[in-house]
Each structure stands twice: as structure tokens, then as C-alpha cells.
N, C-alpha and C positions, 0 to 999 in steps of 0.2 A: 143017370140023374145029373151028373156033372155036365154032360154034353147038352142037355136041355137048358140048364141054367146059362151056359155060355151063349147059346143061340138066342135066348131071351135078352140077355144083356146086349148082344150085338145088334139085335133088332131095335132095342131102345135107343142105342147110340145113333144108329142110322136115322131113326125118326127125329132125334134131337138135331142132328146135323142138317137134315132136310128142312126142318123148321127154321134153323138159324140162317141158312143160305138165302132164304127169302128176305133177310135183313141186310143185304150188301148196300149200305147207305153211304159209305165214305170212299173218297178217292185216295189213292196212295199219295204220299208226300215225300218230296226230295228237296235238297238244297237248290238255290237259284243259280249258283255259279260254282264251278270247280276249276282248280288249277292242277295240271298234270305234267309229269316229266316221264319221258321214255328214252332209253338209250338206243343208239343205232343198232346194236347187236341184240336187242331184246324187244319183245312185242307187248309186254305187260306195262300198262300205264299206272304210275303211282299218283293217286289223286289226293288232293288236299282241299276240303276234308274228304275222308273215305266215302265211298259210294254206299249209302244205306237208304232203303225205301221203307217208310213207315205207313201203317194203315190202322186207323182207329177201330176197324172191325175185328182186329185180332183180339182174342185168340181163336176166333171162329175158323173152322176149316174152310178152305178155298177163299171165302170173302176176306179174311184177314191175312192171307198169304200173298206173296209176290211171285208171279209166274214168269215175268220177263221184263227186259228193258229194250227199248227201241231207239236206234240212233238215226238222226236225220242229218241232212246236208248242212254245211256251214251257212253263215249269214248270206253269202253270195249265191248259194244253191248251185254251185258248179261242180261237176265231176262226181264220181262215185265215192260214197263214204268209205274211208279207209279203215274205220274203226268199228268195233262191235262191242256190245256189253252183254255179259252173261250173269245169271243168278247163281250165287254160290250157296245160299241158304234161303229157302222160300219162307221159312217162319220168321227169320230175323230181317229179311230184305237185303242182305249183304250182296253186293254185286262187284263185278270186275270188268274194267275196260281194257281192251287189247287191240292191237293192230291186226288187220287181216293179211297184210303183206309187209315185207321189209320196208323200213323207213330210211330215208337218206337225208341227213342234215344239210349236205351240200346243195341239194335240189330244193328242199323246203324245210325250213327250220321250225316253223310254228304252224299249228293246225287248230281250227276252231269248228265245233259242231254242237248240236243240241241232243238232249237225251230225255226220254220219258220212261216212267215205270208203269207196269200193268199188274193188277191183282188177278187172282184165279177165278173170279166171277162167283156164280152161285153153284157151280158143280164141277165135276172133273172135265166137262167139255168146254169150260170157260165161258158159259153163257152169261150175258150181262156183266162182263168184266169192265172195270173202271180204270182210267188212266190218269196219271198225275200231270201237272204242268210241265212245260219244257224248261230244262235247265241248260245253261251254256257251259261248255267244257272247252278250256284252253289247254292245249298240249304243246309243250316245247320239247323238241328232239335234241338231246344232248349228244355232242360230238364224241366220236371215238377216233383215236389216233390211227386211222387206217391208211393214210397216205404218207409217203416219205418225200423229203425234199428232192427237187429236180432242178439242175442247173439250167439257166437260160441258154448258155452256150457250152458246148463240150470242150472248146479250146479257146483260151484267151492269150492274146499276143500284145506285147508292148516293147518299146525301145527307149533306152536311157543313155545319156552320156556317162562316161566313166569318171571315177574319182570323186563322186559326190553322193551325199545321203539325201534321200527323197522321203517326204512324208507319205506320199502315195504314188505308186507307179501304175497300178492297174487295179480295178475293182471287179471282183467276181460276184455273181448274184444267183441265188437259188430261190425257188418258190415252192410252197406247200399248198395242196388242194383242200386241206381240211377247212371246215367252216369256222371253228372257234379260234379266238386269238391264241389260246394256249398251244394248240397243235399246229396252227397255220404259220406261226412266226418262226423264223430261223434264229435260234438262240446263239449259235457260234459256228465259226468255220475253223478248219484245222488243216495245216500242211502235213500231209502224211509221208512225204519224201524226206528222209533224214539228211542232216548235214548240208543244208542249203542256207546261203546268207540272206534269207528273207523271212519276214514275219507277216502274219495276217491278223487283223482285229475282228471283232464280232460283227462288224458291218461289211466284211469282205474286202477291205482295203489292204493291199499288199505293198510293203515297203522293204527296202534293203536295210540290213542291219550293219553293213560295213561297206566302204567304198568298193566299187566294182572296177575290175581291170580287164579291158578287152583283149589284151595280149595273153592273159592267163586262161580266160574262158570267154568266148565270144557270145555264146547263147546258153542261158540257164533254163533247163526244163524240169518241172516238178509237178506233183499232183496235189489237189486240194479236195476236201470233202466238206459237207455241211450237216448239221444236226438241228432238228426242230426242238421245240421246248418239251416235247414228249420223249426226247432222246432217240428218235428215229433217225437213222443215218440216211444220207442221200442214196438214191437207187444206183447212180453211177457217178464216179468221181470226175472232176474236171481237170484238164491239163492246162498249165500256164507256161508260156515261153517268153522269156525276156531277153532281148538282144542288147548287148553293151556296145555303144558306139564310141569311136575315138573322140577324145576331148576336143572341144571347140570353145572359143572365148567370145561369144557374142555378148552384146549388152548395150546399155545406154552410155552414150558419151556426152560429156558436158554437164554431168550431174553436179549440182551445188548443194552441199549438205546443209548449209545455213542460209536462211533467207530472212532479211530484216524488213519489218513493216513499220512505217511511221504513221501513227494515228492521224486520221484526216486525209489520208492519201487516196481514198476511194478504192479502186481495184488495181492490183499490181500483178504482173505475170510471175508465176512461180518457177517456170522452167524456160527462160528466154533463149537459151542456147542448147537445149537438150535434143539429141537425135539418136536414132536406133541403128545399131550395126548388127547384121544377121549372118555374117561370115559367108556371104554368097549363097546362102540357103534361100530357096524360093518359097515364099510364104503366101498363102491366100487369105489368111484372116489373122488380124492382130487385135488384141483386146488389152487395154491398160486400165487399171483401177487405181485412182488416187484417193487416199484416205487421210482426212484431217482429224486428229484427235483433240477434242476440246473438253473432255469430261472432267479434267482436273481444275477447270476454271469455275470456281463457285459451284453451282449446281448444273454445270454442263453448258458450254458455249457462252458467248458474250451476249448478254441481254442488257436491257436498260439499267443504268446505274442508279436510278432513282429508287426510292422506297416503294414497296409493293403497293401501298395505298396511293401514292402519287401516280404510279404507272396505271393503276386501275382507273383513276380519274382521267388521265390523258387518253386512254384507249376507249373511253365512253362506257366503262363497265357499270352495271347497276350496283348501287350502294346497298349496304345492310348486311355485309358478311359478318359472321361471328367466329372469332378465333378460338379453336378448341384446344390448342397447345400454346397459350400465351406465355410470355416471360413470367417467371415466378414473382409474385408480389402479394402483399396482404390481401388484396381484393381477388387475386387469382392464384391460389396456393395449391391447386390440384396437380401442378407440374413441378412442385418444389423437390420431390424426391427422385425425379427422373434424371439420369446422367445426361450431360450435354457435351457437345463437341464444338470446337471453334470452327467458324466459317469465314471464308474470305470475303463474302458479300455482307457481312455484319448481321446476318440473320441467325436465329437461334435454332440449332439442330439438336434433336432429342434422340437418344440411343435406347433401343429396346433389344433385350437379349433373348426373348422368347421363353423365358422361364419365370421370372419374378418381377417384371416391370409392367406396369399398367397405369393408365391415367383415367380416373373416374371424374367425368364432367358433372358439376353440380346440377341439381334439379332446376334452379332458376335459369340457368343457361339453356338447358334442354327444353324448357317450356317455351322459349322464344323460337324454336325450330320446327314447330308442328306444320303439317301439311304434306300432301303428296307431290308438290312441286318444289324442288330444291336443287341447288348446285353444290356438290361436294368437290373441293379442290385441295390438293396436297402435293408436296414434294416427297419423293420416295427413293430410297436406295436400299436394295436388298443386301443383306450381309452387313456391310459397313465396316468401319475401322475399329479395332480394339474391342471386338465383340466375340466372346467365346461361344462355341456351339452349345445348343441346348443340352443340358445334362440328362433330361428325361428321354432323349432319343438315342438309341443304341445303333451301332453299325448294322446295316441290313434291315432295319425295321422300316415300316411304311411311314412316311412323313405325313403328318396331318396338315390341314389347311392352316395358314397363318392369317389371322384376322386383324385387319388394320382398324376398322371402325365397326362397332356394334351398337345399335341404338334401338330402343323402343320408345315411341313418342305417343302422346295423347292427342288425338284429333277429334275435337268435339266430344262425342259420346263413345268413341271407339279408340282402339290402339293400333298403330302400325309399327312394323318392325323391319329393319334392314341391316345387312352386314356386308362390308366390302372386305374381301380376302384374296390371298394369293396362294397358289398351289403349283409348285414347279414353275413352268413358264405360262401359267394361266391366271388370269384375273377374273374374279367372279363377283357378281352382285346378287345377293339373296334378298329379295324384296317380298314383303308380306303386307299388302295394303290394309287388310283388316284381319287381325289374328283370331277374331271370333266368328267370321263368316267366310271371307274369301280364302282361296288357296294360294300358297306361296308360289313365286316364280323365280327362276334362277337364270341370270344372264351370264354367259361365258365369253371371254376373249382369250385367244391364244396370241401372246405377244412376246417377242424377243426382248423388249425393253424391260419386262418384269424380272428377268433372270440374268441380265448382263452386268449386274453389280455397278451400275452407273446411275447418276442422278437423273430422274425423269419427273416431269410434271404431269399429273393426272387431273383432269377436270371431268367430272361425271355429272351430267345434267339429266335429272329425272323429272319427267312430266308424264307420270304413269298413265297408260302402259308404254309410253315411248321413253327410251333410255338412249342417251348419246354419250359416247366416250371420246375425249380428246387426250392424246398423249403428245406432249410437247407441241401443242397447237394443231396436231393432225388428227382427223376424224377416223375412228375405227368402229366398224359395225360388229354386233355380237356374232360370234361363231356358232352359238347354240343357245336356244331359248326353250326351256322345258319346265313342266310342272314338277316340283320337287317331291310330290307325294305327301303322305301323312307323316308329320313329324310332331314332336311335343310342342304344344303351344307355349310361347313365352308368357311369363306371368304378367297380368295386366298391371304393370308398374312402369313408370316413366324413368328411364335411366339410359346412360350412354357410357361406353368404355372405349378407350383408345389403346390399341396394342393387344387386345384380347377380347374375349366375350365370356359372360358368365355361363356356367353349366346349367341348362334349363332343368335338369333332373336333381340338382342339389339346392339346398336352401342357402340363399345368399347371406354371408356373414359380413361383418364390418371389415373394411380394408383400411389398414393403418398406414398413414403417410403415403398413400398411393402405391404401396408396395405389398405384394402378396407374400406372407411369410412362407418359408419352405419347411413346413412341418406337416405331420399327419392330419392334424385337424384344421389345416389352412383352408381358406376359401378356394373352392374348386372352380376352375375356369377352363375354357377350351381355346385352342388356336392361338397360342402366344406368338406374336410377331417378332421376327428376328431381322433387325435392320435399323435404318435411320429414317426419321420423319421430320418434316419441317413445314411450317405454313399450312397446317390443317385447318381449313375454314369451311363453314357451311353457310349458305345464304338462302333463306326460304323465299319462295315466290317464283316469278317467271325465270326461265333459264337464260343463260348468256348466248347471244348470237355467235356464230362461227367466226365472223370477222373480229369480234372483240377478243375471243380466246386466242386467235392467231396473233393479234396485236400484243397481247399480254405476254405470251410465252414463246413466240417464235424467235429463233436465233437471229441476231443482228450481224453475225459473221458467218462465213462459209466459203465453199468453193463455187466458182462460176466459170463460164466460158466467155472469152472476150467478144468475138464477132462471129455469129453463126453464119453470116453470109460468106465468110472465107472458107467454110468447110468444102472440101472437094466431094466429088461424087462417090457414093458408097460409104461415106463417113456418118457415124451416128454418135450422139452425145446424150447421156442420161445422168441426171442428178437426183439423188434421193431427197425426200421432203425436208430433212434437216440440213441439207447441203453440206454434209460431212463426207459424202462419198460421190465421186464423179467417175463415170465409166465412159471410155472412148473405144469405139470399135470401127475398124476399116479394113480394106483389102489392099491398099497401096501404101508402100513405105514412105514415099515422099509426102503424100497428103497427110499421112499419120504424123510425121515429124512436124509439119506445120501446125497441125491441130494441137499437139502436145504443148507447143510453145504459146498457144492461146489460152491455156488453163490459168485462171487467175484466182487470187484470194481477195475478198472484199470484206470490209467492216464498216457498217454505216454509222457506228458510234464515233462521235468526235473525241470522246474520252474513253477510248478502248482500254480494256483491262490488260495491263502489261504482263508479259510472261512468255513461256515457251509452249508452242503447239507442235507435238510430234507429227511428222509427215511421212507417209508411206506410198510407194509406187510399185504395184504388182502388175506383171505383164504375162500374157498368155498368147502363145503363137500356135497356129495350125498350118501345116505344110502339106504340099501335094504328096510327099513321101512321109507318111506319119511315123515311120520307124526311125527316121533320122531327123525329126523336127527338133528345133532348138528349145531349150528351157532357160529362161532368164531368172536370175535371183532377184529377190525383193530388195528394193532400194529404200533406205531409211534416212531421214533427215529431220529438220525441225524448222519451224517458223518462229521468229522472235518478234513479238510486238513490243516496240520500244515504249518508254515512259512518255505519256502525252504531255504537251506543254500545259503548265498550270494557267488557268485563266486569271486575269487581273480584274477583280471586281472592285470598282472604285465608286465610293459614295462621296458626293460633293454637293455644293450649293446650300450648305447649312452652316450657320454660326461663324465663329465659335461662340458668339454671344447673341442672345435674344432678350432685348429690354422692352418692356411694355408697362404701361400704367397698371397698377394692381387691380383697379375696377374691371379692366378687360378680362382678366383671368377669373373674376368672380361672376361673370355672366353665365347664362344658361348653356352656351355653346363653348365657352372657354376660348383658348387661343391655339391655333395650329402650331405644332412644334417644327414641322419640316415642310413649310409651304412651297419651297423652291428646291426640293430634293431632286438630285440627278443621280441615276445609277448607270454606269457604263461598264461593260465587260469586254475586254480586249485580249488578244493573244499575240504573241510574237512568234513569227515563223522564220525558219532558216531559208535562205535563198536557194532555190532549186535551179542551179546553173544548167543542168541537163534539159530542163523543160523550157528554158527561156526561148530557144530557137524553134520550138515546136508550136504548131497551131493549137490554140487553147491552153498554152502553157503559162498564162499570166499568174502572177503571184496571188496568193490568197489574201483577202482583206484582213486587216488587223481587227476590225470590228465585226464580230459574227453574232448571229442570233443565238441567244441563250435563254435558258429557263431556270429561274431561281426556284429553290424549294423551301426557303424559310428566311424570315427576318425577325429580329428581336430588338425591342426597346427596353432598356433597363435603367432605373434610377440609380445614380451613384450615391454612396453614403447610406443614409437611412432609407428603409423601405417607405413606400407611400403610406400615409395615414388616411385610412378610408373615411374618417370623419371630417377631414380637412381638405383632401385633394384626391384627384382621380385622373386616369388616362381614359379617354373616350374614343371609340371607333365605331363606325356603322357596321353592326353585326350582319344586317341583311345583305349588304354589298359583299362582305367576306364570304358568307355562306352561298350566295348566288354564284360566286365563282368556284364553288366547290372546295374552298380552303377551310382550314381549321384554325381556331384561335384559342389561346389560353391567356386570360387576363387576370393576373394576381397583383398583390401589392409589391412583389419583388421584380416582376417583369411582365411584359406583354409579348407573346410569341405568335406569329402567323406562319403556318406551315402548309405545304402543298406545292406541287410543281405548277408554275404559272410563268407567264412572260414577264419581262422586266417592266414593261409599261403598266401592267396591272398592279405589280407591287409598288411602283411609284405612286399610282393614284391612291392606293390604300394607305401607304405611309404618309402621304401628304395630308390625308384627312384625319390623322391622329391628332387629337386635341388634348390640351392640359387645362384642367379647371380647378379653381380653389373655392372653398366655402367662404361665404361672406364673413368678414371680420378676421380672416386668418392673417396673422402678422408674419408673413414669410418675406424674406429679402432675396433669397437665392435658392436655386435648385438645379442640379446637373443631371443630364441624361446621356446614355450611350446607345448608339444604333449600329447594328452589324447585320449582314446577310450572308447566305451560303447557297451553294448549289451542289448537285450530284450527291444527294443524301449526306450533306455536311462534309463532303470530301474537299471542297474548295471554299474558302471564306474570304470575305471582303475586309477592307480596312475598318477600324473602329472609329466611328464619327462621334465626337463628344460635343454636346451642346450645353452651354451655361445660360440658364434663364434667370434674368434679373427683374424684380418687381419694383417699379418706381412708385413711391408714396409721396403725396403732397405734404407740405409742412403742417397744414391744419390737421390732417389725419395722423401725421407722424407724432405730433405733440398732444393729441387728444388724450385725456386721462386713461382711457382704456388701452391705447397704444403704449402710453408710458408704462402702464402696469405690465403689459406684455413685454416691453423692453426690459423692465426690471427683472421679470422672471427669466428672460433670456440671459441676462448677466449673472443671475444667481446660479444658473445651471449651464455653464459654458460647455460642459462635455456633451450635452444633448443638443445644443443649438449652435454649435460652431459654424455649421453651414449657413444658418440664417443670419448670424452676425456678419459673416463675410459678405453676404449679399447687400448689406447696408452701405458698404464702401464701394467706390468706383474702381474698376480694374484699370490697370495701366494698359494702354493699347498695345504695348509690346509684350504683354504677358497673357497667358491663356487662363489664368485664374486670379482671384483676389486674395491678398494676404489677410487672414482673419484678424490680425492685431491692429489693422489700420484704424478701425473704428475706435478702439481703446485709446490710440494715440491722439486722435482728434478730440476725444472727450477730455483727456488730461490737459491738452493744450488750451481747450476752452476754459477749463477750471482755472488754469494759470492765468489766462487772459482776464477772467473776472477779478482775480486778486490784484492784477496790475491796475484794473479800472478803479478798484476801491482806493488803491494808493494814489492814483492820479486825482481822484475826487477830493481826497483829503488835502493833497498838495494844492489843488485849485482853490479850495476854501481859504487856506492859509495865505495864498498869494493875493486873493481879493482883500483880505483883511489888511495886509501890508500896504496895498495900494491906497486904501482909505486913509491910512495914517500918514503917508508921505505923498501928497498930491502934487507938491511942487516939482519934484523931479520925475513926475509920472509920465510926462510926454516923452522924455528921453528914454526912460526905462521901458515905457510902453511900446516903443518901436522894437524892442528886443523880446517882448512877451508874445506867447501864442494865444490866439483866440480859441478857447476850448469849446465854444458853442457850436462850432462846425465839425466836431469830432465824428468821424465816420468809421464804422467797423464792418468789414466784409468777410464773411465766412462762407467759402464756396467749396464744400466737399464733393460736389457732383459736377465740377466744371467740365471734366472730360466727357461725360455722358451728354451734358447739355450742348456741348459743341458739336457732337455727332448727331444728336436727335433734333437739333434746332430748337432747344428749349432755352429761353432767356431767363436769367436770374432776376428776381425782384428784390432789389436792395434799396436801402433808404437813401443812398446817395445818387439815385438815378436822375433826379431832377436838377442836380447841381451842374451848371454849365461849365464852371471853372474847375471841375474835377479832372485830374489827369490820370492816365492809366499807369498803374504801378505794377511792375513786373517782379516776380519772385525769382530767386536764383535758379539757374538752369538745372542744377542737380536736385532741386526740390521736387517731390512727387506731387501729383494732382491732388491727392487727398490730404496733403499737409500744407496747402496754401492758405495762410491766415494773414490778411492785410489789415493793418491798423493805420489809418490815415488821419492826421490832424492838420487841418487847414488853418494857417495863420492869417492875420490881417494883411500882411504884406504879400499874400498869395503864394508863399512858399509852403512846402509840405515836408513832413518828416515821417518816415516809415519805421515801424517797430517790429 
């Protein structure tokens, strides 16, 4: 009975399964892409994600089960498939990918192929089975340290002179055939022979640890071995044999340690009497390297002494740059908390310690920098002075990138992001044109200038997708451009950091005083920069041409070769772009000695930066007998650039007095202050007696072409009253020349490098204007100019302006009221009162009390007139009473009817300006000239003349 029940149930199940198999409607499903890793010594591929095939017909028998996987050729369809896929569990669809034959990382490191899954169909015979789509599988073969290092040569030989220590005598080299960097690199070398006076570094360079003596041991033989980074030792050790040669004293003769250079001398030879001695050794190749070190001069080498803004204008650079690290001020306070260092070129240098210094550029400044076309320029020096290493980095830990500039900017309806960073000796620009759509791109440059701890100028012109880098005016192409892959998107917020970048995974908190506090809850950022920065600017718009960048930042001093035509056959000369290294190479000693004497130093700046430039000469010789070839020690000296002669900037052709009628100053155009100004710049030069007898040795002219960089006109005494007076200049002319102007009540300043003639024209056009009815009598101005960024200044030219008033206007009630106000407030109008008197021609200024003296004398004169009037009335009365003796007495009396009073306080000005005084006695033909005492001043001449009937005159 039990057996019958079992058979019935089995028949029922088979019927159900048969009915279900007819419903194999769905295809199996697998992922579209898999990433796999397999070791060289293993055939099982580890997939990510794991290989599983799913079928919606499950759990039906056959139709819902996976019977197998099929592997197809790769995208190129070449070769036999090296991989297979097997089913581990038909019900779950789990599979396994493995290689059919051993894999070799050295022959092929990556493999790609496609895979499909098949279900079991409608029955055990697999009828009507369905297959899935094809999925791509990428398999990377991981390396196994299966190879050991092998030396390039089994024996290395070298020879050295005795009695000296060498940094490198010979270099051994081993190679490893493994494919991965971990196992293919040689980590270190080792000398396995004990007690030898030699040492070897990790690069295989062998040097002696003590001076060698050929008499004690002529040849030193020892063995070395090598280890890769997987600690596999070399298959066979290498033998090293070093021969010690008897000492010889070859070298350079006629070396002068100190060389002086006078600014303005052009090019001078550095080694006029230098020649090489080889101790009778036959050489077939000589190479000499001359190095000039100028990194200590400002930001490296001698550049233009003008300000950065003036140099940009002289070189034709496009305007509109924005300073991201400006000097701290109330308007630009985001750099106030950053430490600064002094600089010899008067620029501001900011220090970043890589841990808690960062500058946050305000949003209004960032808003003006939008666009995918811009030029980023900066001065950079890695490390820097007085900067301690970052505390967050421990010894042996991997150093992260140091970010110089990090910015997210709004461009219309999208946001772009970029960051400039350094890592080791690499400079990288990470650029994301659209953080919401496009993928980021990273540009890499491998530069020695990034890690040499010297000042360098970087100019990065971005015209995406084109990026151009200039380092010290020289172009560098990117070493690598690649897609950086998926990274967290920056928040859609406009901001810019200098010296670090915000952490995209942390919520940004407030930064206090541009300093990130060192606490657990401080703002998290990444890539703190460790070094010095200066002159960080961004200019949106079109990029700078190469010629402009080279003009801006190329060195004006360097090494050069005198006459290439004098080079002998087989001689070669090479100078690096910055002209700090010159290499000579030849095969003949005599030709080589003549070539060395043609090496020159040139400085195109007339006002070169004085100071010391270290100088080095390194020589390398190759002989027919390499074992006994000579080795010359490096020569060190220095070049001294002397203090340049100070230019004499002379201002002339003005004043010291300018007298004009007051109505001329009240006109719409005013009166020009310096219409005949002359500016002359001259230099005095010492006589070069050595050059007098040479062709072209004429003395330099005292007058040389110069470029001023600023002039200032300043009112002396009180500042200008904007309601009554002003200084006017044509702003269009100034801006057309690319100059800048500041016009305030205290001064008017015009700045920018330009020729003397241009400054003369602009200064001659400056006009002074008074408002109508302004009762001024005198105003003084001072003019001065400078050049070389204010390094040299001119004489101070003082101009006294006098306003001539007519008597009608002077005694008009309104003017009288103004005069009364002036006398009531002498402390505020002392300058105006002094202008009312006439200056002595022998003095430069007017005594303010002269007007008061004249008034007091006039008052006294009126008193005398009253007394004389009373006296005259009484005398007439007496003549009427005694008419008999009137004739006799009348001959001794004065006729007061012809009394004439002449008050001439402006006699000195009238004599110079051609202005005639209008006096009452002008029509009298019998009036004689009356002279005042010689010691009386012009403003104290008061003549009282009484003409009598007998023609005589009396002076009071």
C-alpha cells in the first residue's frame, strides 16, 4: 500500500513538472559588467560582483535552473579564450570563472571577454533553453614575486686618484623581470664583502668612506648584491674592482674667485685668463658646467625693478587681474591673519605652514572670476623660511597633496571647480568644467622647479580644454592628462580658498580670522600648503600670449657666450632657458681654453640689484685610458654686482612764483601750474680708461633714456577746499596712456611706468581753478617725481601762486567783508593774507606780517592827514588877519592844494609784470621821482609829496 502511494505521488509530480516545463518564458539574467582579479599562481578568478544568474521561471524544475555559462572571445575577437565559467549551483545560479591555462602577468596583465548564462530548458535534454545577454568581464592578473634581480654586468671596474673622497666612483645596476612596481623595483643594494672602505646607496652608487692610498692597496675588489621590494635577492652577485691611481694635480689655472660687475656695463667675461692643466694626460672629451646662482635676489634672478602693475603695462599684458592675496586693509581683510615675511623687492610674501593657515577669498571677489577662460599667476617657494613641518604628518607616512588654490565658481546656471596643487615634484591642475554634468580632468606636470625650494613664477592659462603652463616664462606641456573618475561632487556653492581646500565630505563651518582652529571640532579641510606665496592673481577672459609672459618674468641677467664664431671645430655650447647654467663641451684643450674665456655675464637692467651671485665651475674629463683619467674638483667663486649710480631726476622751468589776475583762475579751464616744466634724468659715469683705446669704447652719455613711474602734486599748508578750488587734469589722456591717477584734496598722484615726455605733457596740462568770488591771495604747491618703484626720487619743486586783485574788486564791500573775516581768523588764513603782499625778489616766500604793517602805516598816515588839515585851516585864518606881511611870509609857505599821496604796495610785481600804477599825480608834469631809502622793502614804500608854490617838494 505504501509503495502504491509513493508511485502515485511520483507520477503526479512528473505530470506537474511536465506541465510546468511548457512555461519556460523567461531568459536568465546576469550583471552587465564584472571586474575580476586572479593571481599568477592561481586559476580562480575573484569577480566583483560575484557571478550569479537569475531566472524568473524559478522554482520550476529545468526552466528555472541554470545549466551553464558560455565564454566568448574578447572585444577584438582574437585568440582562443583562456577562461571558462562553470555552474556551482543550478538552483541558485552561482557560477565560477577560472583560467584554462596558467597566466603570466609579464606577458599580458589584463584580459577582457564576454559571458552568457543558459537555463536548463523544458526538460533534461535542454530543449528550448534560453540564454541571457552578454556581460563583459575584465580580469587583471596580479603579479607574484617570481623573478629575482639580475645585474646588468657581472663585473664593474673603475679607477680613482688617491687621497680624495668621492661622492660616486661607480654605479652598479640590477633589473627585475616582474611586472608590478612592487616586485620589479630594486629596493636596496648591499656590499657583502666585509671590512672594505666603500659604501653603496639604494641607487647603486658606490663611494669611498676614507681616502685611498695606492701604496697600501692598488686594487680593491669586493662583491655586491641587490634585493627587490619583495625581498628577493639577486640570482648572482656582482664583482666590483676599483683601481687607486697615484695622485696628480691637474686643474684650472688663473681662477679668480671674485668678479665685479658695474651696472650698465653690458656683458663682461667671467674667466678672462682661465686655462686647464691636464698633467700631460691625453683627453678626448672635456665638459665644463658654469652655474650662476641668483635665487637669493628677491624671487630669483634680476627682473624689472618696476612694480608688477607697471611691468604688466610695459609688456602689453591684458588688464583686469584680481589680487587674491592683497595687503591687509579694511577693504581686504582676508589676509590679515596670515604671517608675512620681508622681501627685498618690496612685495608682500605670505607664509603657509600646512596645518592651520588658510585664506578665504570673499564671495564678491570670487563672483568676478567666473568663466572657463582665465589666467592664474603666482610666485611660489616650497618649504620657505621659518616654517615648521606639518604636525599632522608623521615620519614615514604618505604625504598628501598640498593645495595652493581651490575654487568653485558660478558660471551662469552651472558651477565649475578647479584646484592647483603640488605633490612631491609634481604640479597638478584638477579641473571640473561642470560639476553637475561633465567629468573632471587632471593635468599633471613633473617639474624640478616645484621641489627645489627656490622662488619660481607660475602662470597657468586655462582655455578649456586647452591648458598652458609657464614656469619663469618657459612653456611646459602636461606630462599626463586623464579622467579622474568618480569623486564626490563639490557642493553647489561659490567659494575660494588659498593654501588649502575644504573637505567635500564635511559640512563647512565658519573660519575665524582666516585661521582654522586646531581642535577636534575644527573645520576640516584637505591638502594644507607648506611654503611661501606671493602675487597670487587671477584674470578672467582671454589668456596671455607667450611673448607677454616671457617679457613679464624672464630673467634680465644670466650667463652668455661672447662670440660663437670664435668656437673651434668640435666645440658645443648649451645654455638653459633661465640662463643660469652654461655647458661647454669639446675635444681639444686649446680650443676649450679659448671658449672658456668667452663665457660672459650680462645684465640688461641699468639699475641692477646689487649683491653677491655665487658662481660654480664643474669639469668632467674623459680619457682614452678611462682607468687613469683625471678628476677635477669643483671651483667656487662669486660675482659681485656693485651699487648702481643713482639717477639725478631734475625738475625745472617752473616758478618759483606764478602771478595771474584772479579772474583767470576763476575761468572754466583755470590756469596751468607747470606750463614750461622740464624733466631731465642724468647719470654720472666713471671714466673707463681701459676702454678708451678700444674700438667702440666711447664713454656713455650722461643723459640716458629713462622711464618714470610716478609724480605727485601736493598743496602746501591747508588741503584744497573742494567748494572753492580744485586741481584739474584730463583723465582720458591719463587712462589712454595706461596710467593711474588719484585726485584728492591732499594731493594728486599719477602712477605707472611711462617715458619722461609723456609725464611732461600730463604735468603741463594740470590746471588750478578757483570758484568765482573766492578771496584767495596766495597758494603754494610742491611737485616731485620718482622712478624704479620709488627707488629714486627727484628734487622737490615748490611753486607759489599769487592772485592779483584790482582795487575795485579789492575794496568792494563783499571783499572787504572777506578781508575782515580773514583778519578775525588769522590762524586759518595766514596763507591768504601773505598772498596780499608782494614778495621780495630775493626771497622765495612772502612774510605774512607785511600786510599788517602796511595797514598800520596807512592808519598812521590818515592821522597825519587830519593833523595837517587842522594846521592848514589855522594857517589860512592867520593869513587873512595879517595880509600886509603875507607876500613875504607867503614865499615861505607850502601850497597844500597840490598835496599828493602815493601808496604802492605792489610796486615789485608791477615792475615785473608790466603793470603801471594809476595814481592821482600822474598828470602833473612838474612832479619829480621820489626815491625811498635803499634799505626799505617794496611793501613799505609810502611816499607823501607836498608840492609848494616855489616848485620845491618835501617828503614825509
